[in-house]
PDB file of N, CA, C and O in Angstrom:
ATOM      1  N   MET A   1     -70.069 -81.311-101.559  1.00  0.00           N
ATOM      2  CA  MET A   1     -69.815 -81.236-100.127  1.00  0.00           C
ATOM      3  C   MET A   1     -70.059 -82.615 -99.528  1.00  0.00           C
ATOM      4  O   MET A   1     -71.019 -83.301 -99.881  1.00  0.00           O
ATOM      5  N   SER A   2     -69.190 -83.001 -98.635  1.00  0.00           N
ATOM      6  CA  SER A   2     -69.350 -84.305 -98.002  1.00  0.00           C
ATOM      7  C   SER A   2     -70.462 -84.260 -96.955  1.00  0.00           C
ATOM      8  O   SER A   2     -70.770 -83.209 -96.395  1.00  0.00           O
ATOM      9  N   ALA A   3     -71.045 -85.410 -96.712  1.00  0.00           N
ATOM     10  CA  ALA A   3     -72.099 -85.509 -95.699  1.00  0.00           C
ATOM     11  C   ALA A   3     -71.538 -85.155 -94.319  1.00  0.00           C
ATOM     12  O   ALA A   3     -72.234 -84.566 -93.492  1.00  0.00           O
ATOM     13  N   GLU A   4     -70.288 -85.515 -94.081  1.00  0.00           N
ATOM     14  CA  GLU A   4     -69.642 -85.208 -92.801  1.00  0.00           C
ATOM     15  C   GLU A   4     -69.539 -83.702 -92.577  1.00  0.00           C
ATOM     16  O   GLU A   4     -69.840 -83.202 -91.493  1.00  0.00           O
ATOM     17  N   LEU A   5     -69.113 -82.994 -93.607  1.00  0.00           N
ATOM     18  CA  LEU A   5     -69.006 -81.537 -93.506  1.00  0.00           C
ATOM     19  C   LEU A   5     -70.384 -80.902 -93.342  1.00  0.00           C
ATOM     20  O   LEU A   5     -70.544 -79.960 -92.566  1.00  0.00           O
ATOM     21  N   ALA A   6     -71.367 -81.403 -94.058  1.00  0.00           N
ATOM     22  CA  ALA A   6     -72.731 -80.871 -93.948  1.00  0.00           C
ATOM     23  C   ALA A   6     -73.264 -81.033 -92.528  1.00  0.00           C
ATOM     24  O   ALA A   6     -73.895 -80.119 -91.996  1.00  0.00           O
ATOM     25  N   ARG A   7     -73.015 -82.188 -91.911  1.00  0.00           N
ATOM     26  CA  ARG A   7     -73.468 -82.401 -90.517  1.00  0.00           C
ATOM     27  C   ARG A   7     -72.770 -81.429 -89.568  1.00  0.00           C
ATOM     28  O   ARG A   7     -73.396 -80.880 -88.661  1.00  0.00           O
ATOM     29  N   PHE A   8     -71.472 -81.222 -89.781  1.00  0.00           N
ATOM     30  CA  PHE A   8     -70.741 -80.294 -88.925  1.00  0.00           C
ATOM     31  C   PHE A   8     -71.275 -78.872 -89.093  1.00  0.00           C
ATOM     32  O   PHE A   8     -71.442 -78.154 -88.107  1.00  0.00           O
ATOM     33  N   GLN A   9     -71.540 -78.465 -90.315  1.00  0.00           N
ATOM     34  CA  GLN A   9     -72.056 -77.121 -90.553  1.00  0.00           C
ATOM     35  C   GLN A   9     -73.424 -76.929 -89.909  1.00  0.00           C
ATOM     36  O   GLN A   9     -73.701 -75.872 -89.341  1.00  0.00           O
ATOM     37  N   GLU A  10     -74.276 -77.939 -89.994  1.00  0.00           N
ATOM     38  CA  GLU A  10     -75.584 -77.857 -89.330  1.00  0.00           C
ATOM     39  C   GLU A  10     -75.420 -77.738 -87.823  1.00  0.00           C
ATOM     40  O   GLU A  10     -76.112 -76.950 -87.178  1.00  0.00           O
ATOM     41  N   LEU A  11     -74.506 -78.518 -87.265  1.00  0.00           N
ATOM     42  CA  LEU A  11     -74.224 -78.443 -85.831  1.00  0.00           C
ATOM     43  C   LEU A  11     -73.710 -77.056 -85.458  1.00  0.00           C
ATOM     44  O   LEU A  11     -74.157 -76.468 -84.474  1.00  0.00           O
ATOM     45  N   LEU A  12     -72.781 -76.542 -86.235  1.00  0.00           N
ATOM     46  CA  LEU A  12     -72.200 -75.232 -85.954  1.00  0.00           C
ATOM     47  C   LEU A  12     -73.274 -74.150 -85.938  1.00  0.00           C
ATOM     48  O   LEU A  12     -73.307 -73.327 -85.023  1.00  0.00           O
ATOM     49  N   ILE A  13     -74.146 -74.141 -86.930  1.00  0.00           N
ATOM     50  CA  ILE A  13     -75.225 -73.147 -86.973  1.00  0.00           C
ATOM     51  C   ILE A  13     -76.151 -73.305 -85.771  1.00  0.00           C
ATOM     52  O   ILE A  13     -76.547 -72.314 -85.158  1.00  0.00           O
ATOM     53  N   GLU A  14     -76.495 -74.536 -85.434  1.00  0.00           N
ATOM     54  CA  GLU A  14     -77.374 -74.791 -84.284  1.00  0.00           C
ATOM     55  C   GLU A  14     -76.754 -74.253 -82.996  1.00  0.00           C
ATOM     56  O   GLU A  14     -77.416 -73.564 -82.219  1.00  0.00           O
ATOM     57  N   VAL A  15     -75.480 -74.574 -82.777  1.00  0.00           N
ATOM     58  CA  VAL A  15     -74.801 -74.136 -81.552  1.00  0.00           C
ATOM     59  C   VAL A  15     -74.677 -72.613 -81.526  1.00  0.00           C
ATOM     60  O   VAL A  15     -74.899 -71.993 -80.486  1.00  0.00           O
ATOM     61  N   LEU A  16     -74.328 -72.017 -82.645  1.00  0.00           N
ATOM     62  CA  LEU A  16     -74.193 -70.561 -82.685  1.00  0.00           C
ATOM     63  C   LEU A  16     -75.526 -69.878 -82.437  1.00  0.00           C
ATOM     64  O   LEU A  16     -75.567 -68.791 -81.860  1.00  0.00           O
ATOM     65  N   ARG A  17     -76.609 -70.495 -82.861  1.00  0.00           N
ATOM     66  CA  ARG A  17     -77.942 -69.922 -82.643  1.00  0.00           C
ATOM     67  C   ARG A  17     -78.349 -70.029 -81.172  1.00  0.00           C
ATOM     68  O   ARG A  17     -78.985 -69.120 -80.638  1.00  0.00           O
ATOM     69  N   GLU A  18     -77.992 -71.118 -80.525  1.00  0.00           N
ATOM     70  CA  GLU A  18     -78.496 -71.411 -79.177  1.00  0.00           C
ATOM     71  C   GLU A  18     -77.620 -70.912 -78.038  1.00  0.00           C
ATOM     72  O   GLU A  18     -78.142 -70.561 -76.980  1.00  0.00           O
ATOM     73  N   GLU A  19     -76.325 -70.871 -78.219  1.00  0.00           N
ATOM     74  CA  GLU A  19     -75.420 -70.520 -77.117  1.00  0.00           C
ATOM     75  C   GLU A  19     -75.063 -69.037 -77.144  1.00  0.00           C
ATOM     76  O   GLU A  19     -74.736 -68.490 -78.198  1.00  0.00           O
ATOM     77  N   THR A  20     -75.126 -68.399 -75.998  1.00  0.00           N
ATOM     78  CA  THR A  20     -74.730 -67.000 -75.898  1.00  0.00           C
ATOM     79  C   THR A  20     -73.299 -66.852 -75.393  1.00  0.00           C
ATOM     80  O   THR A  20     -72.673 -65.811 -75.594  1.00  0.00           O
ATOM     81  N   ASP A  21     -72.787 -67.877 -74.747  1.00  0.00           N
ATOM     82  CA  ASP A  21     -71.425 -67.847 -74.228  1.00  0.00           C
ATOM     83  C   ASP A  21     -70.496 -68.591 -75.203  1.00  0.00           C
ATOM     84  O   ASP A  21     -70.685 -69.784 -75.437  1.00  0.00           O
ATOM     85  N   PRO A  22     -69.499 -67.904 -75.771  1.00  0.00           N
ATOM     86  CA  PRO A  22     -68.640 -68.550 -76.761  1.00  0.00           C
ATOM     87  C   PRO A  22     -67.841 -69.730 -76.213  1.00  0.00           C
ATOM     88  O   PRO A  22     -67.600 -70.697 -76.937  1.00  0.00           O
ATOM     89  N   GLU A  23     -67.431 -69.667 -74.963  1.00  0.00           N
ATOM     90  CA  GLU A  23     -66.696 -70.793 -74.368  1.00  0.00           C
ATOM     91  C   GLU A  23     -67.594 -72.023 -74.264  1.00  0.00           C
ATOM     92  O   GLU A  23     -67.163 -73.142 -74.540  1.00  0.00           O
ATOM     93  N   ARG A  24     -68.831 -71.805 -73.868  1.00  0.00           N
ATOM     94  CA  ARG A  24     -69.786 -72.916 -73.763  1.00  0.00           C
ATOM     95  C   ARG A  24     -70.089 -73.480 -75.154  1.00  0.00           C
ATOM     96  O   ARG A  24     -70.228 -74.691 -75.324  1.00  0.00           O
ATOM     97  N   ALA A  25     -70.188 -72.601 -76.133  1.00  0.00           N
ATOM     98  CA  ALA A  25     -70.418 -73.045 -77.514  1.00  0.00           C
ATOM     99  C   ALA A  25     -69.252 -73.903 -77.991  1.00  0.00           C
ATOM    100  O   ALA A  25     -69.458 -74.946 -78.611  1.00  0.00           O
ATOM    101  N   LEU A  26     -68.054 -73.474 -77.709  1.00  0.00           N
ATOM    102  CA  LEU A  26     -66.864 -74.224 -78.106  1.00  0.00           C
ATOM    103  C   LEU A  26     -66.810 -75.577 -77.409  1.00  0.00           C
ATOM    104  O   LEU A  26     -66.494 -76.588 -78.035  1.00  0.00           O
ATOM    105  N   ASP A  27     -67.112 -75.596 -76.134  1.00  0.00           N
ATOM    106  CA  ASP A  27     -67.149 -76.870 -75.394  1.00  0.00           C
ATOM    107  C   ASP A  27     -68.186 -77.815 -75.981  1.00  0.00           C
ATOM    108  O   ASP A  27     -67.941 -79.012 -76.124  1.00  0.00           O
ATOM    109  N   ARG A  28     -69.321 -77.276 -76.312  1.00  0.00           N
ATOM    110  CA  ARG A  28     -70.394 -78.088 -76.881  1.00  0.00           C
ATOM    111  C   ARG A  28     -69.989 -78.654 -78.246  1.00  0.00           C
ATOM    112  O   ARG A  28     -70.244 -79.822 -78.540  1.00  0.00           O
ATOM    113  N   LEU A  29     -69.364 -77.827 -79.063  1.00  0.00           N
ATOM    114  CA  LEU A  29     -68.892 -78.300 -80.363  1.00  0.00           C
ATOM    115  C   LEU A  29     -67.838 -79.391 -80.209  1.00  0.00           C
ATOM    116  O   LEU A  29     -67.896 -80.418 -80.886  1.00  0.00           O
ATOM    117  N   ARG A  30     -66.882 -79.166 -79.323  1.00  0.00           N
ATOM    118  CA  ARG A  30     -65.815 -80.161 -79.124  1.00  0.00           C
ATOM    119  C   ARG A  30     -66.356 -81.501 -78.633  1.00  0.00           C
ATOM    120  O   ARG A  30     -65.786 -82.549 -78.936  1.00  0.00           O
ATOM    121  N   ALA A  31     -67.436 -81.473 -77.888  1.00  0.00           N
ATOM    122  CA  ALA A  31     -67.988 -82.696 -77.302  1.00  0.00           C
ATOM    123  C   ALA A  31     -68.870 -83.485 -78.269  1.00  0.00           C
ATOM    124  O   ALA A  31     -69.176 -84.650 -78.014  1.00  0.00           O
ATOM    125  N   HIS A  32     -69.276 -82.870 -79.359  1.00  0.00           N
ATOM    126  CA  HIS A  32     -70.236 -83.519 -80.252  1.00  0.00           C
ATOM    127  C   HIS A  32     -69.521 -84.434 -81.254  1.00  0.00           C
ATOM    128  O   HIS A  32     -68.509 -84.040 -81.835  1.00  0.00           O
ATOM    129  N   PRO A  33     -70.033 -85.636 -81.457  1.00  0.00           N
ATOM    130  CA  PRO A  33     -69.384 -86.569 -82.391  1.00  0.00           C
ATOM    131  C   PRO A  33     -69.334 -86.065 -83.835  1.00  0.00           C
ATOM    132  O   PRO A  33     -68.427 -86.442 -84.577  1.00  0.00           O
ATOM    133  N   ASP A  34     -70.272 -85.234 -84.247  1.00  0.00           N
ATOM    134  CA  ASP A  34     -70.257 -84.706 -85.615  1.00  0.00           C
ATOM    135  C   ASP A  34     -69.124 -83.711 -85.841  1.00  0.00           C
ATOM    136  O   ASP A  34     -68.865 -83.315 -86.977  1.00  0.00           O
ATOM    137  N   ALA A  35     -68.454 -83.309 -84.778  1.00  0.00           N
ATOM    138  CA  ALA A  35     -67.349 -82.364 -84.899  1.00  0.00           C
ATOM    139  C   ALA A  35     -65.989 -83.042 -84.795  1.00  0.00           C
ATOM    140  O   ALA A  35     -64.959 -82.370 -84.847  1.00  0.00           O
ATOM    141  N   ALA A  36     -65.972 -84.347 -84.650  1.00  0.00           N
ATOM    142  CA  ALA A  36     -64.717 -85.073 -84.422  1.00  0.00           C
ATOM    143  C   ALA A  36     -63.682 -84.820 -85.524  1.00  0.00           C
ATOM    144  O   ALA A  36     -62.500 -84.647 -85.227  1.00  0.00           O
ATOM    145  N   ALA A  37     -64.101 -84.798 -86.756  1.00  0.00           N
ATOM    146  CA  ALA A  37     -63.163 -84.598 -87.870  1.00  0.00           C
ATOM    147  C   ALA A  37     -62.620 -83.173 -87.927  1.00  0.00           C
ATOM    148  O   ALA A  37     -61.659 -82.901 -88.647  1.00  0.00           O
ATOM    149  N   HIS A  38     -63.228 -82.271 -87.176  1.00  0.00           N
ATOM    150  CA  HIS A  38     -62.850 -80.858 -87.209  1.00  0.00           C
ATOM    151  C   HIS A  38     -62.231 -80.399 -85.888  1.00  0.00           C
ATOM    152  O   HIS A  38     -62.155 -79.205 -85.601  1.00  0.00           O
ATOM    153  N   ARG A  39     -61.799 -81.359 -85.105  1.00  0.00           N
ATOM    154  CA  ARG A  39     -61.243 -81.065 -83.781  1.00  0.00           C
ATOM    155  C   ARG A  39     -60.036 -80.131 -83.858  1.00  0.00           C
ATOM    156  O   ARG A  39     -59.906 -79.221 -83.040  1.00  0.00           O
ATOM    157  N   ASP A  40     -59.148 -80.352 -84.840  1.00  0.00           N
ATOM    158  CA  ASP A  40     -57.972 -79.476 -84.963  1.00  0.00           C
ATOM    159  C   ASP A  40     -58.387 -78.029 -85.187  1.00  0.00           C
ATOM    160  O   ASP A  40     -57.813 -77.118 -84.591  1.00  0.00           O
ATOM    161  N   TRP A  41     -59.377 -77.815 -86.041  1.00  0.00           N
ATOM    162  CA  TRP A  41     -59.865 -76.458 -86.300  1.00  0.00           C
ATOM    163  C   TRP A  41     -60.467 -75.870 -85.024  1.00  0.00           C
ATOM    164  O   TRP A  41     -60.204 -74.719 -84.677  1.00  0.00           O
ATOM    165  N   LEU A  42     -61.269 -76.667 -84.337  1.00  0.00           N
ATOM    166  CA  LEU A  42     -61.904 -76.184 -83.106  1.00  0.00           C
ATOM    167  C   LEU A  42     -60.876 -75.816 -82.048  1.00  0.00           C
ATOM    168  O   LEU A  42     -61.092 -74.890 -81.266  1.00  0.00           O
ATOM    169  N   ASP A  43     -59.763 -76.533 -82.020  1.00  0.00           N
ATOM    170  CA  ASP A  43     -58.715 -76.234 -81.041  1.00  0.00           C
ATOM    171  C   ASP A  43     -58.006 -74.916 -81.338  1.00  0.00           C
ATOM    172  O   ASP A  43     -57.341 -74.358 -80.465  1.00  0.00           O
ATOM    173  N   ARG A  44     -58.145 -74.416 -82.569  1.00  0.00           N
ATOM    174  CA  ARG A  44     -57.509 -73.150 -82.934  1.00  0.00           C
ATOM    175  C   ARG A  44     -58.482 -71.973 -82.960  1.00  0.00           C
ATOM    176  O   ARG A  44     -58.063 -70.830 -83.139  1.00  0.00           O
ATOM    177  N   VAL A  45     -59.750 -72.238 -82.786  1.00  0.00           N
ATOM    178  CA  VAL A  45     -60.776 -71.191 -82.867  1.00  0.00           C
ATOM    179  C   VAL A  45     -60.680 -70.242 -81.678  1.00  0.00           C
ATOM    180  O   VAL A  45     -60.534 -70.667 -80.531  1.00  0.00           O
ATOM    181  N   GLU A  46     -60.763 -68.973 -81.972  1.00  0.00           N
ATOM    182  CA  GLU A  46     -60.819 -67.951 -80.918  1.00  0.00           C
ATOM    183  C   GLU A  46     -62.274 -67.813 -80.464  1.00  0.00           C
ATOM    184  O   GLU A  46     -63.164 -67.674 -81.303  1.00  0.00           O
ATOM    185  N   PRO A  47     -62.531 -67.848 -79.166  1.00  0.00           N
ATOM    186  CA  PRO A  47     -63.906 -67.682 -78.692  1.00  0.00           C
ATOM    187  C   PRO A  47     -64.565 -66.405 -79.206  1.00  0.00           C
ATOM    188  O   PRO A  47     -65.772 -66.393 -79.445  1.00  0.00           O
ATOM    189  N   ARG A  48     -63.805 -65.344 -79.380  1.00  0.00           N
ATOM    190  CA  ARG A  48     -64.401 -64.095 -79.865  1.00  0.00           C
ATOM    191  C   ARG A  48     -64.915 -64.248 -81.294  1.00  0.00           C
ATOM    192  O   ARG A  48     -65.871 -63.574 -81.677  1.00  0.00           O
ATOM    193  N   MET A  49     -64.290 -65.132 -82.096  1.00  0.00           N
ATOM    194  CA  MET A  49     -64.792 -65.401 -83.441  1.00  0.00           C
ATOM    195  C   MET A  49     -66.169 -66.048 -83.355  1.00  0.00           C
ATOM    196  O   MET A  49     -67.056 -65.738 -84.149  1.00  0.00           O
ATOM    197  N   LEU A  50     -66.345 -66.947 -82.391  1.00  0.00           N
ATOM    198  CA  LEU A  50     -67.652 -67.586 -82.216  1.00  0.00           C
ATOM    199  C   LEU A  50     -68.699 -66.563 -81.793  1.00  0.00           C
ATOM    200  O   LEU A  50     -69.858 -66.668 -82.194  1.00  0.00           O
ATOM    201  N   ARG A  51     -68.315 -65.586 -80.999  1.00  0.00           N
ATOM    202  CA  ARG A  51     -69.246 -64.536 -80.582  1.00  0.00           C
ATOM    203  C   ARG A  51     -69.726 -63.741 -81.799  1.00  0.00           C
ATOM    204  O   ARG A  51     -70.918 -63.466 -81.936  1.00  0.00           O
ATOM    205  N   VAL A  52     -68.803 -63.381 -82.667  1.00  0.00           N
ATOM    206  CA  VAL A  52     -69.157 -62.638 -83.882  1.00  0.00           C
ATOM    207  C   VAL A  52     -70.020 -63.505 -84.799  1.00  0.00           C
ATOM    208  O   VAL A  52     -71.033 -63.042 -85.322  1.00  0.00           O
ATOM    209  N   ALA A  53     -69.623 -64.750 -84.991  1.00  0.00           N
ATOM    210  CA  ALA A  53     -70.385 -65.661 -85.850  1.00  0.00           C
ATOM    211  C   ALA A  53     -71.796 -65.874 -85.310  1.00  0.00           C
ATOM    212  O   ALA A  53     -72.755 -65.921 -86.081  1.00  0.00           O
ATOM    213  N   ALA A  54     -71.928 -66.001 -84.001  1.00  0.00           N
ATOM    214  CA  ALA A  54     -73.253 -66.187 -83.399  1.00  0.00           C
ATOM    215  C   ALA A  54     -74.137 -64.968 -83.668  1.00  0.00           C
ATOM    216  O   ALA A  54     -75.325 -65.110 -83.956  1.00  0.00           O
ATOM    217  N   GLY A  55     -73.560 -63.783 -83.573  1.00  0.00           N
ATOM    218  CA  GLY A  55     -74.321 -62.572 -83.866  1.00  0.00           C
ATOM    219  C   GLY A  55     -74.802 -62.543 -85.307  1.00  0.00           C
ATOM    220  O   GLY A  55     -75.931 -62.137 -85.580  1.00  0.00           O
ATOM    221  N   LEU A  56     -73.957 -62.967 -86.221  1.00  0.00           N
ATOM    222  CA  LEU A  56     -74.347 -63.016 -87.633  1.00  0.00           C
ATOM    223  C   LEU A  56     -75.454 -64.036 -87.875  1.00  0.00           C
ATOM    224  O   LEU A  56     -76.406 -63.764 -88.608  1.00  0.00           O
ATOM    225  N   VAL A  57     -75.330 -65.202 -87.263  1.00  0.00           N
ATOM    226  CA  VAL A  57     -76.361 -66.233 -87.423  1.00  0.00           C
ATOM    227  C   VAL A  57     -77.706 -65.703 -86.938  1.00  0.00           C
ATOM    228  O   VAL A  57     -78.725 -65.890 -87.602  1.00  0.00           O
ATOM    229  N   ARG A  58     -77.709 -65.056 -85.808  1.00  0.00           N
ATOM    230  CA  ARG A  58     -78.971 -64.533 -85.259  1.00  0.00           C
ATOM    231  C   ARG A  58     -79.548 -63.427 -86.148  1.00  0.00           C
ATOM    232  O   ARG A  58     -80.763 -63.364 -86.336  1.00  0.00           O
ATOM    233  N   ARG A  59     -78.702 -62.563 -86.691  1.00  0.00           N
ATOM    234  CA  ARG A  59     -79.182 -61.501 -87.583  1.00  0.00           C
ATOM    235  C   ARG A  59     -79.755 -62.079 -88.863  1.00  0.00           C
ATOM    236  O   ARG A  59     -80.825 -61.660 -89.304  1.00  0.00           O
ATOM    237  N   TRP A  60     -79.066 -63.029 -89.462  1.00  0.00           N
ATOM    238  CA  TRP A  60     -79.552 -63.642 -90.701  1.00  0.00           C
ATOM    239  C   TRP A  60     -80.857 -64.373 -90.459  1.00  0.00           C
ATOM    240  O   TRP A  60     -81.750 -64.366 -91.306  1.00  0.00           O
ATOM    241  N   GLU A  61     -80.963 -65.003 -89.300  1.00  0.00           N
ATOM    242  CA  GLU A  61     -82.187 -65.742 -88.991  1.00  0.00           C
ATOM    243  C   GLU A  61     -83.392 -64.800 -88.903  1.00  0.00           C
ATOM    244  O   GLU A  61     -84.490 -65.147 -89.338  1.00  0.00           O
ATOM    245  N   VAL A  62     -83.182 -63.625 -88.345  1.00  0.00           N
ATOM    246  CA  VAL A  62     -84.261 -62.641 -88.241  1.00  0.00           C
ATOM    247  C   VAL A  62     -84.684 -62.210 -89.638  1.00  0.00           C
ATOM    248  O   VAL A  62     -85.878 -62.082 -89.911  1.00  0.00           O
ATOM    249  N   ARG A  63     -83.724 -61.986 -90.523  1.00  0.00           N
ATOM    250  CA  ARG A  63     -84.028 -61.574 -91.891  1.00  0.00           C
ATOM    251  C   ARG A  63     -84.743 -62.688 -92.651  1.00  0.00           C
ATOM    252  O   ARG A  63     -85.675 -62.424 -93.411  1.00  0.00           O
ATOM    253  N   GLU A  64     -84.314 -63.919 -92.450  1.00  0.00           N
ATOM    254  CA  GLU A  64     -84.892 -65.060 -93.154  1.00  0.00           C
ATOM    255  C   GLU A  64     -86.313 -65.339 -92.667  1.00  0.00           C
ATOM    256  O   GLU A  64     -87.205 -65.646 -93.458  1.00  0.00           O
ATOM    257  N   GLY A  65     -86.506 -65.225 -91.349  1.00  0.00           N
ATOM    258  CA  GLY A  65     -87.778 -65.583 -90.730  1.00  0.00           C
ATOM    259  C   GLY A  65     -88.811 -64.563 -90.958  1.00  0.00           C
ATOM    260  O   GLY A  65     -89.943 -64.717 -90.499  1.00  0.00           O
TER     261      GLY A  65
END
């Protein structure tokens, strides 16, 4: 895995954990320099997918913690 992809994945998990509004999460991801290489993907992401992903991140975190 490239370091660039690893940074983006860490950012994605952080944003999904912290943001409850999918539109705000998407805006935050688009604005972050670590997401620059993934801008095309972000432009195609459905906000509802981010809502589902955020729920999964929070559930897994509870199990892990």
